[in-house]
Structures are given as C-alpha cells and as structure tokens.
TORKOL-4160 file (C-alpha; in steps of 0.2 Angstrom, whole numbers, padded with zeros to 4 digits, m for minus):
244
<pt num="1" X="0011" Y="m0086" Z="0040"/>
<pt num="2" X="0023" Y="m0077" Z="0031"/>
<pt num="3" X="0019" Y="m0060" Z="0028"/>
<pt num="4" X="0031" Y="m0048" Z="0019"/>
<pt num="5" X="0028" Y="m0028" Z="0020"/>
<pt num="6" X="0034" Y="m0013" Z="0010"/>
<pt num="7" X="0034" Y="0004" Z="0021"/>
<pt num="8" X="0036" Y="m0003" Z="0039"/>
<pt num="9" X="0044" Y="0012" Z="0046"/>
<pt num="10" X="0029" Y="0023" Z="0049"/>
<pt num="11" X="0009" Y="0023" Z="0048"/>
<pt num="12" X="0000" Y="0009" Z="0042"/>
<pt num="13" X="0014" Y="m0001" Z="0037"/>
<pt num="14" X="0021" Y="m0001" Z="0055"/>
<pt num="15" X="0005" Y="m0004" Z="0063"/>
<pt num="16" X="0001" Y="m0018" Z="0052"/>
<pt num="17" X="0018" Y="m0026" Z="0056"/>
<pt num="18" X="0014" Y="m0023" Z="0073"/>
<pt num="19" X="m0003" Y="m0033" Z="0071"/>
<pt num="20" X="0004" Y="m0047" Z="0062"/>
<pt num="21" X="0016" Y="m0049" Z="0074"/>
<pt num="22" X="0004" Y="m0050" Z="0087"/>
<pt num="23" X="m0007" Y="m0062" Z="0077"/>
<pt num="24" X="0008" Y="m0074" Z="0077"/>
<pt num="25" X="0013" Y="m0073" Z="0060"/>
<pt num="26" X="0032" Y="m0071" Z="0054"/>
<pt num="27" X="0034" Y="m0054" Z="0046"/>
<pt num="28" X="0048" Y="m0047" Z="0034"/>
<pt num="29" X="0046" Y="m0029" Z="0032"/>
<pt num="30" X="0056" Y="m0016" Z="0022"/>
<pt num="31" X="0058" Y="0003" Z="0021"/>
<pt num="32" X="0071" Y="0016" Z="0016"/>
<pt num="33" X="0073" Y="0023" Z="0033"/>
<pt num="34" X="0086" Y="0013" Z="0042"/>
<pt num="35" X="0083" Y="0022" Z="0060"/>
<pt num="36" X="0065" Y="0021" Z="0061"/>
<pt num="37" X="0067" Y="0001" Z="0055"/>
<pt num="38" X="0079" Y="m0002" Z="0068"/>
<pt num="39" X="0069" Y="0008" Z="0081"/>
<pt num="40" X="0053" Y="m0002" Z="0076"/>
<pt num="41" X="0065" Y="m0020" Z="0078"/>
<pt num="42" X="0070" Y="m0015" Z="0096"/>
<pt num="43" X="0053" Y="m0011" Z="0100"/>
<pt num="44" X="0045" Y="m0028" Z="0095"/>
<pt num="45" X="0062" Y="m0037" Z="0101"/>
<pt num="46" X="0055" Y="m0055" Z="0092"/>
<pt num="47" X="0065" Y="m0067" Z="0080"/>
<pt num="48" X="0048" Y="m0068" Z="0070"/>
<pt num="49" X="0053" Y="m0050" Z="0063"/>
<pt num="50" X="0065" Y="m0047" Z="0050"/>
<pt num="51" X="0068" Y="m0031" Z="0043"/>
<pt num="52" X="0080" Y="m0023" Z="0029"/>
<pt num="53" X="0084" Y="m0006" Z="0024"/>
<pt num="54" X="0078" Y="m0005" Z="0005"/>
<pt num="55" X="0071" Y="0008" Z="m0006"/>
<pt num="56" X="0056" Y="0001" Z="m0017"/>
<pt num="57" X="0065" Y="0014" Z="m0031"/>
<pt num="58" X="0080" Y="0003" Z="m0031"/>
<pt num="59" X="0077" Y="m0011" Z="m0042"/>
<pt num="60" X="0092" Y="m0020" Z="m0040"/>
<pt num="61" X="0092" Y="m0020" Z="m0021"/>
<pt num="62" X="0074" Y="m0026" Z="m0021"/>
<pt num="63" X="0081" Y="m0041" Z="m0031"/>
<pt num="64" X="0094" Y="m0044" Z="m0021"/>
<pt num="65" X="0083" Y="m0046" Z="m0006"/>
<pt num="66" X="0071" Y="m0059" Z="m0015"/>
<pt num="67" X="0086" Y="m0070" Z="m0020"/>
<pt num="68" X="0093" Y="m0067" Z="0000"/>
<pt num="69" X="0075" Y="m0072" Z="0005"/>
<pt num="70" X="0075" Y="m0086" Z="m0005"/>
<pt num="71" X="0092" Y="m0094" Z="m0001"/>
<pt num="72" X="0085" Y="m0092" Z="0019"/>
<pt num="73" X="0070" Y="m0103" Z="0013"/>
<pt num="74" X="0058" Y="m0088" Z="0018"/>
<pt num="75" X="0045" Y="m0086" Z="0004"/>
<pt num="76" X="0031" Y="m0074" Z="0010"/>
<pt num="77" X="0011" Y="m0081" Z="0009"/>
<pt num="78" X="0004" Y="m0063" Z="0009"/>
<pt num="79" X="0013" Y="m0049" Z="0000"/>
<pt num="80" X="0007" Y="m0032" Z="0006"/>
<pt num="81" X="0013" Y="m0017" Z="m0006"/>
<pt num="82" X="0010" Y="m0003" Z="0005"/>
<pt num="83" X="0025" Y="0010" Z="0003"/>
<pt num="84" X="0018" Y="0024" Z="m0006"/>
<pt num="85" X="0021" Y="0044" Z="m0007"/>
<pt num="86" X="0012" Y="0058" Z="m0010"/>
<pt num="87" X="0020" Y="0073" Z="m0019"/>
<pt num="88" X="0012" Y="0088" Z="m0024"/>
<pt num="89" X="0016" Y="0091" Z="m0043"/>
<pt num="90" X="0006" Y="0104" Z="m0047"/>
<pt num="91" X="0008" Y="0121" Z="m0040"/>
<pt num="92" X="0014" Y="0136" Z="m0052"/>
<pt num="93" X="0017" Y="0123" Z="m0066"/>
<pt num="94" X="0019" Y="0105" Z="m0068"/>
<pt num="95" X="0035" Y="0096" Z="m0060"/>
<pt num="96" X="0037" Y="0081" Z="m0071"/>
<pt num="97" X="0051" Y="0076" Z="m0058"/>
<pt num="98" X="0038" Y="0073" Z="m0045"/>
<pt num="99" X="0028" Y="0063" Z="m0057"/>
<pt num="100" X="0042" Y="0052" Z="m0059"/>
<pt num="101" X="0044" Y="0049" Z="m0040"/>
<pt num="102" X="0026" Y="0046" Z="m0039"/>
<pt num="103" X="0025" Y="0031" Z="m0052"/>
<pt num="104" X="0044" Y="0025" Z="m0046"/>
<pt num="105" X="0036" Y="0022" Z="m0027"/>
<pt num="106" X="0018" Y="0020" Z="m0031"/>
<pt num="107" X="0016" Y="0011" Z="m0045"/>
<pt num="108" X="0034" Y="0003" Z="m0051"/>
<pt num="109" X="0039" Y="0000" Z="m0033"/>
<pt num="110" X="0023" Y="m0010" Z="m0030"/>
<pt num="111" X="0023" Y="m0020" Z="m0047"/>
<pt num="112" X="0041" Y="m0026" Z="m0047"/>
<pt num="113" X="0039" Y="m0037" Z="m0031"/>
<pt num="114" X="0024" Y="m0043" Z="m0039"/>
<pt num="115" X="0036" Y="m0050" Z="m0055"/>
<pt num="116" X="0050" Y="m0056" Z="m0041"/>
<pt num="117" X="0037" Y="m0066" Z="m0030"/>
<pt num="118" X="0025" Y="m0072" Z="m0044"/>
<pt num="119" X="0035" Y="m0086" Z="m0049"/>
<pt num="120" X="0037" Y="m0092" Z="m0032"/>
<pt num="121" X="0019" Y="m0091" Z="m0028"/>
<pt num="122" X="0014" Y="m0100" Z="m0046"/>
<pt num="123" X="0025" Y="m0116" Z="m0043"/>
<pt num="124" X="0017" Y="m0116" Z="m0025"/>
<pt num="125" X="0001" Y="m0115" Z="m0030"/>
<pt num="126" X="m0003" Y="m0101" Z="m0017"/>
<pt num="127" X="m0001" Y="m0085" Z="m0011"/>
<pt num="128" X="m0008" Y="m0068" Z="m0008"/>
<pt num="129" X="m0005" Y="m0050" Z="m0015"/>
<pt num="130" X="m0013" Y="m0035" Z="m0007"/>
<pt num="131" X="m0010" Y="m0017" Z="m0015"/>
<pt num="132" X="m0013" Y="m0002" Z="m0005"/>
<pt num="133" X="m0022" Y="0011" Z="m0017"/>
<pt num="134" X="m0033" Y="0025" Z="m0013"/>
<pt num="135" X="m0051" Y="0032" Z="m0018"/>
<pt num="136" X="m0039" Y="0045" Z="m0027"/>
<pt num="137" X="m0037" Y="0032" Z="m0039"/>
<pt num="138" X="m0056" Y="0037" Z="m0044"/>
<pt num="139" X="m0056" Y="0056" Z="m0043"/>
<pt num="140" X="m0041" Y="0070" Z="m0044"/>
<pt num="141" X="m0033" Y="0072" Z="m0027"/>
<pt num="142" X="m0022" Y="0088" Z="m0029"/>
<pt num="143" X="m0008" Y="0078" Z="m0036"/>
<pt num="144" X="m0010" Y="0072" Z="m0055"/>
<pt num="145" X="0003" Y="0059" Z="m0052"/>
<pt num="146" X="m0003" Y="0053" Z="m0036"/>
<pt num="147" X="m0020" Y="0049" Z="m0042"/>
<pt num="148" X="m0014" Y="0042" Z="m0059"/>
<pt num="149" X="m0001" Y="0031" Z="m0050"/>
<pt num="150" X="m0014" Y="0025" Z="m0038"/>
<pt num="151" X="m0027" Y="0022" Z="m0054"/>
<pt num="152" X="m0013" Y="0013" Z="m0064"/>
<pt num="153" X="m0010" Y="0001" Z="m0048"/>
<pt num="154" X="m0027" Y="m0003" Z="m0045"/>
<pt num="155" X="m0031" Y="m0008" Z="m0065"/>
<pt num="156" X="m0015" Y="m0017" Z="m0064"/>
<pt num="157" X="m0021" Y="m0028" Z="m0049"/>
<pt num="158" X="m0039" Y="m0031" Z="m0058"/>
<pt num="159" X="m0030" Y="m0038" Z="m0073"/>
<pt num="160" X="m0020" Y="m0047" Z="m0062"/>
<pt num="161" X="m0034" Y="m0055" Z="m0055"/>
<pt num="162" X="m0040" Y="m0061" Z="m0072"/>
<pt num="163" X="m0026" Y="m0067" Z="m0079"/>
<pt num="164" X="m0022" Y="m0079" Z="m0064"/>
<pt num="165" X="m0040" Y="m0083" Z="m0057"/>
<pt num="166" X="m0036" Y="m0102" Z="m0061"/>
<pt num="167" X="m0018" Y="m0103" Z="m0051"/>
<pt num="168" X="m0024" Y="m0101" Z="m0034"/>
<pt num="169" X="m0016" Y="m0083" Z="m0031"/>
<pt num="170" X="m0026" Y="m0069" Z="m0023"/>
<pt num="171" X="m0024" Y="m0051" Z="m0030"/>
<pt num="172" X="m0034" Y="m0039" Z="m0017"/>
<pt num="173" X="m0035" Y="m0020" Z="m0018"/>
<pt num="174" X="m0037" Y="m0010" Z="m0003"/>
<pt num="175" X="m0043" Y="0009" Z="m0008"/>
<pt num="176" X="m0041" Y="0020" Z="0008"/>
<pt num="177" X="m0051" Y="0035" Z="0010"/>
<pt num="178" X="m0042" Y="0049" Z="0022"/>
<pt num="179" X="m0031" Y="0041" Z="0035"/>
<pt num="180" X="m0022" Y="0050" Z="0049"/>
<pt num="181" X="m0005" Y="0048" Z="0042"/>
<pt num="182" X="0009" Y="0060" Z="0034"/>
<pt num="183" X="0001" Y="0057" Z="0018"/>
<pt num="184" X="m0015" Y="0065" Z="0022"/>
<pt num="185" X="m0014" Y="0084" Z="0022"/>
<pt num="186" X="m0032" Y="0087" Z="0028"/>
<pt num="187" X="m0040" Y="0090" Z="0045"/>
<pt num="188" X="m0039" Y="0076" Z="0057"/>
<pt num="189" X="m0057" Y="0075" Z="0061"/>
<pt num="190" X="m0068" Y="0060" Z="0067"/>
<pt num="191" X="m0070" Y="0056" Z="0050"/>
<pt num="192" X="m0052" Y="0050" Z="0047"/>
<pt num="193" X="m0047" Y="0034" Z="0056"/>
<pt num="194" X="m0030" Y="0030" Z="0065"/>
<pt num="195" X="m0018" Y="0021" Z="0055"/>
<pt num="196" X="m0021" Y="0007" Z="0070"/>
<pt num="197" X="m0039" Y="0005" Z="0063"/>
<pt num="198" X="m0033" Y="0006" Z="0044"/>
<pt num="199" X="m0021" Y="m0009" Z="0048"/>
<pt num="200" X="m0033" Y="m0020" Z="0057"/>
<pt num="201" X="m0045" Y="m0018" Z="0042"/>
<pt num="202" X="m0030" Y="m0023" Z="0031"/>
<pt num="203" X="m0028" Y="m0039" Z="0043"/>
<pt num="204" X="m0044" Y="m0044" Z="0038"/>
<pt num="205" X="m0042" Y="m0043" Z="0019"/>
<pt num="206" X="m0029" Y="m0057" Z="0023"/>
<pt num="207" X="m0042" Y="m0070" Z="0025"/>
<pt num="208" X="m0053" Y="m0063" Z="0010"/>
<pt num="209" X="m0052" Y="m0072" Z="m0008"/>
<pt num="210" X="m0048" Y="m0056" Z="m0018"/>
<pt num="211" X="m0056" Y="m0041" Z="m0023"/>
<pt num="212" X="m0057" Y="m0022" Z="m0021"/>
<pt num="213" X="m0060" Y="m0016" Z="m0005"/>
<pt num="214" X="m0063" Y="0001" Z="0005"/>
<pt num="215" X="m0059" Y="0009" Z="0021"/>
<pt num="216" X="m0065" Y="0019" Z="0030"/>
<pt num="217" X="m0083" Y="0014" Z="0025"/>
<pt num="218" X="m0093" Y="0031" Z="0028"/>
<pt num="219" X="m0079" Y="0041" Z="0016"/>
<pt num="220" X="m0076" Y="0030" Z="0004"/>
<pt num="221" X="m0095" Y="0027" Z="0001"/>
<pt num="222" X="m0097" Y="0045" Z="m0001"/>
<pt num="223" X="m0084" Y="0046" Z="m0014"/>
<pt num="224" X="m0090" Y="0032" Z="m0024"/>
<pt num="225" X="m0107" Y="0038" Z="m0023"/>
<pt num="226" X="m0100" Y="0056" Z="m0028"/>
<pt num="227" X="m0092" Y="0051" Z="m0042"/>
<pt num="228" X="m0106" Y="0057" Z="m0054"/>
<pt num="229" X="m0103" Y="0074" Z="m0044"/>
<pt num="230" X="m0092" Y="0086" Z="m0056"/>
<pt num="231" X="m0074" Y="0087" Z="m0050"/>
<pt num="232" X="m0076" Y="0105" Z="m0047"/>
<pt num="233" X="m0091" Y="0105" Z="m0037"/>
<pt num="234" X="m0085" Y="0090" Z="m0027"/>
<pt num="235" X="m0067" Y="0099" Z="m0024"/>
<pt num="236" X="m0079" Y="0114" Z="m0016"/>
<pt num="237" X="m0087" Y="0104" Z="m0005"/>
<pt num="238" X="m0073" Y="0093" Z="0001"/>
<pt num="239" X="m0063" Y="0108" Z="0005"/>
<pt num="240" X="m0075" Y="0115" Z="0017"/>
<pt num="241" X="m0077" Y="0098" Z="0026"/>
<pt num="242" X="m0059" Y="0090" Z="0027"/>
<pt num="243" X="m0045" Y="0103" Z="0021"/>
<pt num="244" X="m0036" Y="0115" Z="0032"/>
C-alpha cells in the first residue's frame, strides 16, 4: 500500500515510516526539517521511501505537493496525520500567538490533507485517514490550545466518519497518552512507552474499520475512567505520579 505520513522527522512519525517500510509498504513522508529528512532517507536507503520538506502550516506548499503526487501517479491508500506541536501558551498570561501555532499545526495542518486527498478517495471508493490525537482532548494538559486543538481534531474525525460512512472511506483517531517523545514533558517511567511501540500500535490501526483507539492501554484507561474526577484533583494526583 501507499502510506502518506506527516511529521516523519522524529518520534512516532519516524518510527511509523520505518515500520511501514519494513512491512513492504511504499511511504511518502513530509516534515519541515530537511536535515532530519535527509538523514532518515539515507538511513533507509530504499526507493520505496519518498520524502518532501514541507511545513504543514504552508497550505500552498501542501497543495503543490498533492499535485506533484497526482502527476506521479502516487495516491495514498492510508494518510497518517501525525505532525503536531505542544506549545505552552499559559505562563504569566495567555499567549495568543502560541494558540495560533497549535491550531495551525495540530488542526489545520491535519484537516488540509483531508480536504486535498478526500476527492481522490471518493472517486476511488476507498482510503483511510488516521488522525493522531491525544487524551488531552478530554482533559486539560497544561496548554489550553494543545488540548483544544486535539479535541477539535477528534471531533472533526467523528463527523467525517458519520458523513462518509457509506462512501468506503475509513476515518480513525488514535488518542495517545504519555509517549516518550519531545512532546511529553513528564518523567520517563515504565508507564510511558517508546515511540517505536506507539508506531506499532498505529500500524495495527491500518487494518481496522475506523473509530477511536487509545494507547497505551493502562494510562489511557485510567484517564478515561478518571474523567469524572475534578480537574484540580486530577492535576494534583498526576503531578505526583508523572510530572518532573
């Protein structure tokens, strides 16, 4: 299959690209850091990997890339919307510019690809979109815009799943709990799995028929069960378990 992945320069995206190649898929990956992309391409050394330097905030560049892919006859079967940022927007006050960055990358930087690839999927009658969201969509995370952008992404995918249920298009949302990447500010405990394990979970979602998925099981289950716990109490408990 053809697998398109955003944010492959590091973390889960990089490991997901590596595992997709190992499974025999063709991968087209994008990221804004050209040096990391070049390093990864050299490491993989395979014609089944194509990379493009592309910032998901640059909508014109994204659209040009999609046209390039169409001309090349390379339309993805699976689109993994992995690129994301965690920007601290609340310190002494609320930083609106940080809010704008969060939404530009985490929400708009994902939905643009849906808008671009969905017509191709509808014409073909098949295709899978996988959004990488977070349990921060259900509870404040320390950054107002991070939680809000992930909640908006998750809700958008729920609507897409309903709207295109009869069109043969699959919409899946993966909600990650703590993962040992640069986005996780807490301790590296046994409860915080590696990006490699997280990528392996996303690989298993490739074959699912859509819906919401949660990883790792223990922490995301605790977070979901604890949804009725007041935010202040939950914050106090979590600060003593996971935070530095």
